[in-house]
Every structure is written in C-alpha cells, then in structure tokens.
C-alpha positions, 0 to 999 in steps of 0.5 A: 450507548451506541454504534454508528457504522459508516458507509456499509449496510447489513448483507452489503457485497463486494468482491475483494477481500479487505474490508475496510469498516469505518465506525463510532461507538459510545457507551455510557460506562466508558467501554472500549468496542472490541471486534470479535475475533477475525484472524489478522484483522486491524482494529485503529481506535482514537477519541473524538475531539468534538464527543465523547465517542470512540472513532473505530476503523477496522482492516477485515480480512473475508472469507469467500461468501458470508461473513458475520461481524461483531463488535461489543462491549460488556453492555453492548454488541452489534451484528451484521454480515458482509457478503464476499462475492468471487471475482469476475474472471473476465475482470482486467486486473493489476499484478504485483511485480519485484523486478530483480537483476541479472547478476544480483542477488535481488535484496533492496536497500535497508539499515543491517537490521530490516530484512531485504530479500526478494522473499521479503520484498515480495511480502511487503509489496503483497500488503501494500497493494491489498491495502490500495484496493482497500483504499480506493473501494473507500475513495470511489464510495466518497465520490460515487455512493458505491464502491468499486476497485480494482482486481489483483492477479492471483484472485482468479480462480484460474491460476496464472500461467507463472506461479507467484512468489507470496500466494494471494490470500486476504490479506496479501496480493499474489505477487511475482518475482522477475528477473530482468536481463539487465545487470544491476549496474546496467539497471542503475545507469538507465534514466528513469524512461529508458528503464521503463520502456525495457522492462515492459517489454521484457515483462509483455514477453514474460506475461503474454497472457496479460496483454490488453489485461493487466497492468503491471505494478512493478518495483525495482531492487535496484535503488540506491541512496548514495550514503554522504561522506562525513564531510558532505552536508545532509540534503535537504530539499528533495531535489537534492536527496533524489539527486543521490538516488539511482534509479528512483522511479515513480512513472506510471503510464499505459500498462506498467506503473514502476517504482524504486525500492528505495524506502521498501524497508519502512513498509510492513512485511505482514499485517500483523505489523501494520499498526506498528508501521503506520505509526513509526516515529522514527526518524530516518538517517537521511545521511545513509538511506532515502527519506522520501516521506514529503519532508516529514522524515519518519518511518510512518510517512515514508511508508504512506507517502510511497502508498499514496505515490502508487495509487497516483501512478496507477492511477495514470495508467487508469488514464487519470490525469493530474486533479486540482486535489485528491490522489491525483495531486498529492492526496496520497501523501496522507493516505494513511487517514484512509485506513487509520488515524494519525500517529501518537503527537502527529496533526491531521494538517500536512505539516514540513518537518524542520 
C-alpha cells in the first residue's frame, strides 16, 4: 500500500488559488483513493498501464493560509499541508475581459439549448483563466523545478476601479465585461489586426490603471460561423472552416491577447462541470457551428484546443517566441493532459479525425 505525491512537498507554499495535485496510489485491497472533502475540488483518476497503481490528478481550491489535504481509503490515509500565500500587490497581472458591442445583446453563437449571454460567457472565461494559471505553474515546474504563474486582476486586496462582472474566487478569475464603441456589424467587417488595434486603444482608455502593469486577455462576442445551406459541402480543412467564420481571432502581442468566441459553447461555466466537458465525446455539428479542434471534431477537443490557443497567444504577450515544441509550437492542442487524462477510448497520441 502506498501513495506517491508528485512535484510537491508537505508545507509547500504557492501564491495562486487553484492547485493541481498529481499522485500515484496503490492499495492491495483494490481500493480507489478518496480526497477528503474540499469544496469545488475536481478529481481525475485512471489506471496505470504499467502497474496496478491508480493515477490521480486533482484541482484543489485553496483558501489563504494553511490548507490541510488528506487522501485516503479504508486502509490508509496520507496527510499534507499547502500554504496559500497572498498575492504580491506590486506584480503585473492578467485581466480577463469579455467584449460586447454597441447595439447588440452580447450573446455569443451557440446551440439553442446552451446559455450564451454575457454572464455565461464571463463564467466560462473565468474558469478557463484559473485553469491556465494552474497549468502554467505545472509547465514551469517541469522546466525549472519551481512553480511560477501569472497573477490575475481581482486577486489583489486592492479592488479594481471598475467592478468585474464575475468576482474572483479560487475556481474563477475575476472577469470584466466591457462594451466596445464599435457596433457588432462594424466589428465583424474588420480584419483581425484592425479589430485588435481598435480594442487595444479602447481598453487603454477604460483601464487606465493597467498601463505598464497588465496584459489583457479578451474574448469578443462577435465571432460567427456562417451556417451551411443544404446544397453546400461540409468544410474539411481548417482553412475552409475559418473562411466561413467572421471575427475569428487568435492574436496575442504587446498588452493584448485577443480571441474569438466561436467555440465558447463547448466550455464549462463551472468547475463542477469540468470533468464532463473534458470527456465530452459528442461531435460538433460542423454545418452549423465552428469546429476548431485540431481536426478531432469533438466538444472536449474544441475546449482543450481553445485553452491551449489562449495560453499560446498569452505567451506572445509575455514576449515568448515560437519554439520547436510545447505550448509555443502547437503543444496546447492537448493541454487537457496537464490537468486530467485522455477521455475514454481516446489515445494520448495526436490523431486527426477522419
């Protein structure tokens, strides 16, 4: 019987609130490990292919100060402590923003049974940024042996001058909802670079406190996939799909990383839905909605591709260039493997859908 905690020691300190725990667990009696109740925690488990061990990953929301963690089964238990430090008030930070447009209700394109209003969009974005904060810490740990991540606006004791639409919590970054002076139609007619330039100027005026301190991670509501007529052929290439999508954005530079909302409908609103979304094998209706999944065609793949793309473009804002491998190449397509395991029946090897 035994437990091996990977990459963390008892009484370790971190300064971000959603911690990724990785461990291997074995019990001769065939027990599954249980995490002592931590509100809003998410646990992913799978069996090791090379041993009888159970592989475990858990996203643990941390409160300020000492956090007591216990993993147990009826025959054994393991206890350790994580210390959540307050965020340094002088640090630069990332501000997540959902951008709506003048004369439009701010909803994003989604199936009729999916909530798509600005509040829903902000909740989806807030969770995504928290996940990226945790994933960044693990990526840097693997390279340097130390956890480091970006700070988020809203995590400081000093409040922002403009209140967020979604407040900060251990499972969500604060998110601001800002209406652009552009109309919805004007934004859709613009090139990506022109839209980036216009919104960068607007955000510079709205968030004057951020000058020299912040990177803006903004999602625009105006992305729209043009549904196919009955006689039209379903696009197969990424280029053909993007050619039918207006306001498709994935551009990070300087102080702004700008993204479209085309597959926001595949993202979870709450951490309690994260496990379901990371294993959602449903196929996207590629005749009606954007499929931006690195040719995998499923809901879960759209979500993890979006997460990886966001981290990639945010990396450019942090002055990172393209690299031969990893997030700054196309390593973000399988960013889900940092925080969880492959969905049932899906290999961890990259494969294009047919």
